[in-house]
KEBA-671239 format. One record per residue: x, z negated, y negated of N, C-alpha, C in turn; residue in three letters. Coordinates in steps of 0.02 Angstrom, whole numbers, padded with zeros to 5 digits, always signed. Layout:
N
XZYXZYXZYALA ...
//
This chain:
298
-00311-02764+11197-00257-02726+11229-00282-02660+11258MET -00346-02657+11277-00372-02595+11306-00368-02537+11257SER -00379-02552+11193-00374-02499+11142-00302-02475+11135GLN -00254-02521+11139-00184-02503+11135-00165-02458+11194ALA -00190-02474+11253-00177-02433+11312-00204-02362+11301ILE -00263-02357+11272-00293-02292+11259-00251-02251+11211GLU -00220-02283+11161-00178-02247+11113-00115-02220+11148LEU -00084-02260+11189-00024-02236+11225-00044-02183+11276ILE -00102-02191+11308-00126-02139+11353-00135-02073+11315ASP -00160-02077+11254-00169-02016+11214-00103-01983+11198ALA -00053-02022+11180+00014-01994+11167+00043-01963+11230LEU +00038-01998+11286+00064-01971+11349+00026-01909+11370ASN -00040-01907+11356-00080-01849+11374-00062-01787+11335GLY -00039-01796+11274-00019-01738+11232+00053-01718+11244THR +00098-01767+11249+00170-01752+11252+00200-01759+11322PHE +00161-01787+11369+00188-01802+11435+00218-01872+11436GLY +00229-01897+11496+00260-01962+11504+00331-01951+11530ARG +00380-01975+11492+00450-01961+11507+00486-02027+11523HIS +00516-02030+11581+00546-02092+11605+00596-02121+11555SER +00588-02184+11539+00634-02219+11494+00626-02203+11421GLY +00579-02159+11403+00572-02137+11333+00512-02170+11300ALA +00515-02176+11235+00459-02201+11196+00401-02151+11199ARG +00340-02177+11192+00281-02133+11192+00279-02090+11130ALA +00306-02116+11075+00311-02079+11012+00381-02087+10983SER +00405-02037+10948+00474-02037+10923+00523-02047+10981HIS +00511-02007+11033+00551-02014+11094+00624-01995+11084ALA +00637-01947+11040+00705-01923+11029+00736-01961+10971LYS +00791-01996+10984+00822-02033+10929+00886-02067+10951GLY +00918-02101+10904+00979-02138+10918+00985-02196+10869PHE +01026-02244+10887+01032-02306+10848+01095-02305+10804SER +01091-02344+10751+01148-02352+10705+01145-02423+10678ALA +01197-02443+10643+01197-02509+10613+01230-02508+10544ARG +01214-02558+10506+01241-02562+10438+01222-02628+10407GLY +01205-02626+10342+01188-02689+10308+01142-02676+10249ARG +01105-02727+10232+01064-02727+10172+01102-02762+10117PHE +01103-02731+10058+01138-02759+10000+01085-02772+09946ILE +01075-02836+09926+01024-02851+09876+01035-02815+09810PRO +00981-02804+09774+00986-02774+09708+01026-02818+09661ALA +01064-02787+09616+01106-02825+09570+01064-02872+09527ALA +01006-02848+09507+00958-02889+09471+00904-02909+09521VAL +00893-02973+09530+00845-02996+09580+00777-02965+09571GLY +00743-02946+09626+00676-02915+09621+00624-02966+09600PRO +00568-02940+09577+00514-02984+09554+00476-03015+09613GLU +00486-02988+09672+00451-03014+09731+00489-03073+09760THR +00454-03116+09795+00485-03175+09825+00492-03164+09900ASP +00549-03134+09920+00564-03123+09991+00633-03155+10003ILE +00634-03217+10025+00698-03253+10033+00750-03215+10074PRO +00727-03179+10126+00773-03142+10169+00818-03096+10129LEU +00791-03065+10076+00827-03014+10040+00869-03042+09982LEU +00874-03107+09978+00916-03137+09925+00990-03131+09941ALA +01006-03119+10006+01076-03115+10027+01087-03052+10069GLU +01149-03031+10074+01166-02974+10117+01146-02990+10189GLU +01119-02938+10223+01094-02947+10291+01118-02890+10336GLN +01129-02904+10401+01145-02850+10447+01083-02807+10460PRO +01094-02744+10476+01040-02697+10490+01053-02662+10556ILE +01002-02656+10597+01001-02609+10653+00949-02557+10637VAL +00964-02494+10648+00919-02439+10632+00913-02391+10691ALA +00858-02355+10692+00850-02301+10741+00820-02240+10705ARG +00856-02185+10706+00832-02122+10677+00798-02082+10732PHE +00745-02045+10714+00708-02011+10766+00671-01951+10739SER +00650-01908+10787+00606-01851+10773+00538-01868+10802VAL +00485-01853+10765+00418-01871+10787+00397-01836+10851GLY +00345-01864+10882+00320-01836+10945+00348-01872+11005GLY +00319-01858+11063+00338-01893+11123+00380-01854+11171GLY +00413-01800+11147+00455-01760+11191+00529-01771+11174LYS +00567-01799+11221+00638-01813+11208+00679-01750+11192PRO +00655-01692+11214+00694-01631+11203+00670-01590+11144GLY +00630-01618+11099+00604-01581+11042+00662-01556+10998ILE +00653-01498+10968+00704-01469+10924+00711-01509+10860SER +00772-01517+10836+00785-01550+10772+00762-01507+10713ASP +00742-01445+10727+00716-01401+10674+00640-01398+10673LYS +00608-01436+10716+00536-01433+10723+00501-01462+10661SER +00441-01438+10645+00403-01463+10588+00367-01528+10605PRO +00404-01577+10627+00376-01643+10643+00405-01694+10595ALA +00375-01753+10591+00402-01804+10548+00469-01827+10574VAL +00511-01853+10529+00572-01888+10547+00558-01962+10535ARG +00590-02004+10574+00576-02076+10568+00638-02118+10564GLY +00630-02177+10538+00683-02227+10541+00650-02294+10556ILE +00674-02327+10609+00655-02396+10622+00710-02440+10594GLY +00692-02492+10559+00741-02537+10529+00727-02609+10549LEU +00779-02645+10563+00774-02718+10569+00825-02747+10522GLU +00800-02782+10470+00843-02814+10421+00847-02888+10438ILE +00908-02913+10449+00916-02983+10468+00913-02991+10543GLY +00916-03053+10566+00915-03069+10637+00866-03125+10651LYS +00843-03127+10713+00802-03182+10735+00730-03179+10711GLY +00698-03238+10712+00627-03241+10698+00610-03222+10626ALA +00657-03230+10580+00644-03215+10510+00660-03145+10489GLY +00680-03101+10537+00699-03032+10520+00638-02992+10498ALA +00651-02936+10464+00598-02891+10441+00606-02825+10478TRP +00555-02806+10517+00555-02743+10553+00511-02692+10517ALA +00535-02631+10512+00497-02578+10479+00498-02516+10524MET +00444-02478+10520+00440-02413+10553+00416-02363+10501ALA +00463-02324+10474+00449-02279+10418+00455-02206+10440LEU +00417-02163+10407+00418-02092+10423+00428-02049+10360ILE +00447-01987+10371+00462-01942+10315+00399-01918+10279SER +00342-01923+10310+00279-01903+10279+00251-01961+10238ASN +00230-01950+10177+00203-02006+10136+00140-02037+10164PRO +00102-02000+10206+00040-02026+10233+00036-02014+10308VAL -00010-02050+10342-00019-02044+10414-00070-01990+10431PHE -00077-01978+10496-00124-01926+10520-00190-01955+10544PHE -00198-02021+10542-00260-02051+10566-00269-02119+10532ALA -00332-02139+10524-00347-02204+10494-00386-02250+10540ASN -00392-02231+10604-00426-02272+10653-00403-02252+10723SER -00417-02295+10771-00399-02279+10840-00435-02217+10865ALA -00499-02210+10848-00537-02152+10871-00509-02088+10842GLU -00491-02089+10778-00463-02029+10747-00394-02013+10775GLN -00355-02064+10789-00289-02055+10820-00296-02018+10886PHE -00342-02041+10927-00352-02010+10993-00378-01938+10986LYS -00425-01928+10940-00454-01861+10930-00402-01812+10903ALA -00359-01835+10858-00306-01793+10831-00261-01767+10888PHE -00241-01812+10931-00197-01792+10986-00233-01749+11038LEU -00296-01765+11052-00334-01726+11100-00341-01653+11078ALA -00347-01643+11013-00354-01574+10987-00289-01535+10993ALA -00234-01570+11008-00168-01538+11010-00137-01536+11080ARG -00176-01552+11130-00152-01545+11199-00139-01471+11212VAL -00082-01455+11241-00061-01386+11250-00110-01348+11296ALA -00126-01288+11277-00166-01243+11319-00119-01213+11372ASP -00134-01221+11436-00089-01195+11488-00074-01121+11482PRO -00121-01083+11453-00112-01011+11448-00062-00992+11394ALA -00057-01033+11341-00014-01015+11284+00046-01062+11276THR +00040-01122+11304+00093-01172+11296+00088-01210+11230GLY +00038-01193+11189+00030-01226+11125-00042-01249+11115GLY -00055-01286+11061-00124-01309+11048-00172-01250+11037PRO -00235-01261+11052-00287-01211+11040-00304-01213+10966ASP -00291-01158+10928-00303-01159+10856-00376-01175+10838PRO -00423-01155+10879-00493-01169+10864-00508-01244+10870GLU -00478-01277+10918-00488-01349+10924-00457-01386+10865LYS -00398-01364+10844-00365-01395+10786-00407-01383+10723VAL -00433-01323+10715-00474-01307+10656-00537-01350+10656LYS -00569-01357+10713-00631-01396+10717-00616-01470+10701ALA -00560-01495+10726-00542-01564+10710-00531-01573+10635PHE -00493-01527+10606-00478-01532+10534-00541-01531+10492ASN -00588-01489+10510-00650-01484+10473-00691-01548+10478GLU -00688-01579+10536-00725-01642+10546-00689-01703+10519ALA -00623-01695+10506-00581-01751+10483-00537-01730+10424ASN -00567-01715+10367-00528-01689+10310-00475-01738+10284PRO -00484-01803+10297-00434-01851+10273-00367-01843+10307ASN -00365-01809+10365-00302-01800+10401-00262-01739+10377THR -00294-01698+10336-00262-01635+10315-00201-01646+10271VAL -00199-01694+10225-00138-01704+10185-00075-01714+10226PRO -00080-01751+10281-00022-01760+10325+00001-01693+10353HIS -00046-01654+10378-00029-01589+10407-00002-01541+10355GLN -00032-01541+10296-00011-01496+10242+00060-01511+10220SER +00078-01575+10219+00145-01593+10199+00197-01564+10247TYR +00183-01570+10312+00231-01544+10361+00237-01469+10357LEU +00184-01434+10339+00186-01361+10334+00222-01338+10271LYS +00220-01378+10218+00246-01356+10154+00317-01381+10138SER +00340-01432+10174+00405-01463+10160+00452-01450+10219VAL +00509-01419+10205+00557-01403+10258+00586-01466+10289ALA +00598-01467+10355+00629-01525+10387+00696-01541+10354PRO +00716-01604+10356+00777-01624+10321+00839-01593+10353CYS +00890-01584+10312+00953-01555+10336+00997-01609+10369ARG +00981-01672+10356+01017-01728+10387+00972-01790+10379CYS +00977-01836+10424+00938-01897+10417+00953-01933+10352TYR +01015-01927+10327+01034-01960+10265+01004-01926+10204SER +00975-01866+10213+00945-01829+10158+00869-01829+10162ALA +00841-01882+10189+00769-01888+10197+00742-01951+10164GLU +00682-01944+10136+00644-02003+10114+00605-02031+10173GLN +00594-02096+10172+00554-02127+10225+00502-02173+10194TYR +00440-02167+10218+00383-02202+10188+00349-02247+10239HIS +00318-02300+10214+00282-02346+10259+00211-02322+10274SER +00180-02283+10228+00110-02264+10238+00064-02323+10224GLY +00075-02378+10258+00036-02439+10247+00053-02470+10180HIS +00005-02505+10151+00015-02544+10090+00021-02618+10109ALA +00080-02646+10102+00092-02717+10115+00075-02758+10053TYR +00076-02824+10061+00059-02868+10005+00117-02915+09993HIS +00136-02920+09929+00196-02957+09909+00179-03007+09855PHE +00207-03067+09861+00197-03117+09810+00245-03108+09752GLY +00222-03118+09692+00263-03115+09632+00246-03176+09589THR +00284-03182+09534+00270-03236+09488+00202-03231+09455GLY +00172-03171+09458+00108-03160+09425+00051-03153+09475GLU +00064-03164+09538+00012-03157+09589+00035-03114+09646GLY -00012-03080+09679+00002-03038+09737-00009-02965+09718VAL +00039-02922+09737+00031-02850+09725+00032-02813+09792LEU -00001-02755+09793-00001-02711+09852+00048-02654+09838ALA +00088-02636+09888+00138-02583+09879+00155-02550+09945ALA +00170-02486+09941+00198-02451+09998+00274-02453+09993ARG +00307-02452+10050+00380-02455+10053+00408-02384+10051ILE +00462-02375+10014+00496-02310+10010+00571-02320+10016LEU +00602-02280+10059+00675-02275+10062+00695-02209+10028LEU +00729-02214+09972+00749-02156+09932+00823-02141+09944GLU +00841-02082+09972+00911-02068+09988+00954-02062+09925PRO +01015-02087+09930+01060-02089+09873+01071-02019+09842GLU +01077-01969+09885+01090-01901+09859+01028-01859+09851GLY +00969-01888+09857+00907-01850+09852+00887-01820+09918GLY +00824-01796+09920+00799-01765+09981+00818-01691+09983ARG +00843-01667+10041+00862-01597+10048+00837-01570+10115HIS +00798-01516+10111+00771-01485+10171+00815-01428+10196GLY +00804-01408+10258+00840-01352+10287+00822-01287+10251LEU +00872-01245+10241+00859-01177+10215+00839-01133+10274THR +00812-01074+10259+00794-01027+10312+00855-01007+10352ASP +00912-01000+10319+00973-00981+10354+00995-01036+10402GLU +00990-01099+10380+01008-01154+10423+00962-01158+10484GLU +00898-01147+10473+00851-01149+10529+00869-01096+10581LYS +00893-01039+10557+00911-00985+10603+00976-00998+10640LYS +01025-01027+10605+01093-01032+10633+01108-01098+10668ASP +01073-01152+10649+01090-01217+10679+01065-01222+10751LEU +01100-01261+10792+01075-01272+10861+01013-01316+10859PRO +00980-01321+10916+00918-01361+10919+00933-01436+10912GLU +00993-01457+10927+01014-01527+10920+01072-01532+10872ASP +01059-01550+10811+01112-01554+10761+01111-01619+10721PHE +01054-01654+10720+01047-01711+10675+01095-01768+10692LEU +01106-01781+10755+01151-01835+10775+01223-01820+10752TYR +01247-01760+10769+01317-01742+10752+01326-01739+10676ASP +01276-01713+10641+01282-01706+10568+01287-01775+10535ARG +01245-01822+10557+01249-01889+10526+01314-01923+10544LEU +01338-01915+10606+01401-01946+10625+01459-01919+10584LEU +01458-01854+10569+01511-01826+10527+01508-01856+10457ARG +01448-01866+10431+01443-01896+10365+01467-01969+10366GLU +01449-02005+10418+01470-02075+10422+01545-02082+10431LEU +01578-02032+10457+01651-02036+10464+01686-02032+10397SER +01650-02007+10346+01679-02002+10279+01656-02058+10233ASN +01593-02078+10239+01566-02131+10196+01499-02154+10225ARG +01478-02214+10206+01412-02237+10230+01355-02195+10200PRO +01299-02196+10234+01238-02165+10208+01197-02220+10174ALA +01171-02205+10115+01137-02257+10076+01068-02234+10052ARG +01022-02281+10052+00956-02271+10024+00939-02331+09979TRP +00899-02319+09928+00871-02374+09889+00806-02395+09921THR +00799-02460+09935+00738-02487+09963+00693-02507+09906LEU +00635-02474+09902+00589-02483+09845+00520-02503+09868LYS +00483-02533+09824+00411-02542+09831+00376-02498+09780LEU +00331-02456+09803+00290-02414+09759+00224-02452+09749VAL +00214-02477+09689+00159-02523+09675+00093-02485+09667VAL +00042-02510+09700-00024-02477+09697-00055-02484+09628ALA -00086-02430+09605-00127-02431+09545-00198-02453+09564ASN -00238-02470+09515-00306-02494+09529-00347-02442+09567ASP -00334-02377+09555-00374-02325+09587-00350-02307+09657ALA -00294-02334+09679-00266-02316+09744-00303-02351+09801ASP -00311-02314+09856-00341-02342+09916-00286-02376+09956ASP -00290-02442+09961-00238-02480+09997-00258-02497+10068ILE -00316-02472+10090-00340-02487+10157-00342-02426+10202SER -00319-02368+10177-00320-02306+10216-00253-02271+10210ASP -00211-02273+10262-00144-02244+10259-00143-02168+10261PRO -00200-02135+10267-00201-02061+10264-00210-02035+10193THR -00224-02078+10145-00241-02058+10077-00178-02057+10033VAL -00160-02000+10003-00102-01999+09957-00117-02038+09894PRO -00064-02066+09865-00070-02099+09800-00044-02050+09748TRP -00088-02028+09705-00069-01979+09654-00050-02013+09588ASP -00015-01975+09546+00002-02000+09480+00065-02043+09478GLY +00076-02074+09421+00136-02114+09409+00124-02185+09435VAL +00175-02212+09469+00170-02280+09496+00231-02321+09476HIS +00220-02385+09467+00275-02430+09455+00315-02440+09519GLY +00379-02454+09512+00423-02465+09569+00463-02529+09560GLU +00474-02564+09615+00517-02623+09616+00574-02609+09664LEU +00635-02617+09643+00693-02605+09685+00714-02670+09720ILE +00716-02668+09787+00735-02727+09825+00809-02729+09841LEU +00841-02670+09846+00912-02669+09862+00931-02603+09894GLY +00988-02603+09929+01015-02543+09961+01019-02552+10036THR +00994-02501+10072+01004-02496+10144+01064-02452+10156VAL +01115-02479+10188+01177-02443+10199+01191-02438+10273GLN +01192-02377+10299+01207-02365+10370+01280-02343+10375ILE +01316-02376+10420+01388-02369+10422+01415-02339+10487GLU +01384-02356+10544+01412-02337+10609+01357-02321+10658LEU +01371-02274+10705+01324-02265+10761+01325-02327+10804PRO +01271-02340+10839+01267-02400+10879+01226-02385+10942ASP +01259-02368+10996+01225-02349+11057+01227-02405+11109ASP +01237-02467+11087+01234-02523+11134+01164-02527+11163ARG +01160-02549+11225+01096-02548+11261+01042-02587+11224ALA +01060-02645+11195+01009-02685+11162+00982-02651+11099GLU +01024-02611+11066+01002-02575+11007+00958-02516+11024SER +00977-02480+11077+00938-02422+11099+00868-02444+11121VAL +00864-02501+11153+00800-02525+11179+00759-02564+11128ALA +00787-02578+11070+00754-02620+11020+00687-02590+10999LYS +00639-02634+10988+00573-02614+10964+00567-02632+10890VAL +00552-02583+10849+00544-02594+10778+00470-02601+10763PHE +00444-02659+10780+00373-02673+10773+00359-02699+10702ASP +00326-02659+10660+00318-02678+10590+00272-02738+10578PRO +00242-02764+10631+00202-02825+10622+00247-02887+10619SER +00313-02878+10630+00360-02934+10623+00383-02936+10550HIS +00353-02980+10512+00363-02982+10439+00399-03047+10419LEU +00440-03044+10367+00475-03104+10344+00431-03143+10295PRO +00454-03202+10278+00421-03242+10227+00417-03202+10161GLU +00359-03202+10130+00351-03166+10067+00318-03098+10074GLY +00306-03075+10136+00275-03010+10147+00213-03021+10191VAL +00155-02998+10168+00093-03004+10206+00072-02936+10232ALA +00038-02936+10289+00023-02873+10323-00029-02831+10286GLU -00028-02766+10297-00078-02721+10267-00148-02735+10294PRO -00197-02716+10254-00267-02724+10274-00296-02657+10293HIS -00270-02627+10345-00298-02564+10369-00304-02564+10444ASP -00346-02521+10470-00362-02522+10542-00304-02500+10586ASN -00262-02456+10561-00207-02430+10602-00153-02484+10612VAL -00137-02520+10559-00083-02569+10564-00099-02622+10618PHE -00161-02642+10622-00180-02693+10671-00168-02671+10743ALA -00164-02606+10754-00155-02579+10822-00081-02573+10841LEU -00037-02576+10792+00033-02557+10806+00068-02605+10853ARG +00063-02670+10840+00096-02718+10884+00076-02712+10957GLY +00011-02712+10972-00010-02704+11042+00011-02637+11072PRO +00008-02583+11033+00027-02518+11059+00102-02515+11074ALA +00143-02545+11031+00215-02548+11044+00228-02584+11110TYR +00191-02639+11122+00201-02677+11183+00186-02636+11245ALA +00133-02596+11242+00114-02553+11299+00169-02501+11310VAL +00192-02470+11256+00243-02418+11262+00307-02446+11292SER +00327-02506+11270+00387-02538+11297+00380-02551+11372VAL +00322-02576+11391+00311-02591+11462+00316-02528+11505ALA +00290-02473+11479+00290-02411+11519+00361-02382+11524ARG +00399-02384+11471+00465-02354+11476+00514-02399+11513ARG +00495-02461+11524+00537-02508+11560+00520-02510+11634SER +00463-02479+11653+00441-02484+11722+00470-02427+11765SER 
//
């Protein structure tokens, strides 16, 4: 638990500690909907997904500042809980295909390099440069955020697990990353939208869309190739990959009930048929979530 405390301390040290807010992905809102199984049953054996299930979701902007701009070059996130009770499946997915750290030490160092300089209000570029040079595996995450425009709506974003989970099939066990693929494709903000939109637009924009129709994503597994690193969530998987379609995630209504807003989407809560990733970051998530919950509840 001491290591989990250090991770949350690192987040609070970079973004500040905000009463009642999460240490990471502090800005967000809840919604609800349902999971609809694929018309043709998937090759994986996940009993939970054999039938339609209720969904609680939380959309968010990365970072620990509740007032962050919706136009900021930060990751977008979705927390999902498919089903109810002990057998539910919790996911914490982000818009970036890879993570920014592959260990607790790298996580803390990444954030330390980005603590705001009191003189400028922003990170010291020399500290960031020095960190990047010493940690080249973290650069793909940063490069993605610099090269891909933030989404124009939460419904127009892809969401990735980063971690490679393990799934049983009729032919054995396969490793795969989770992908939520938006029904209408991914669409980023244009330069004109960045200039004209208010700092807070993602909530209202999604609510307007939901008033007309549900937002839908295909829930997929991106299957690892033999050459892919399945133990390091900072490493991109290049080339063509096989995909297995599990079904449709359909978000229908906003849901600001207290229990939904406070819900923890701890990805270590896995259903039958899904085994945890074998990487150093995943093992830290459950304890770190517990520390963050305790702090925002105190």
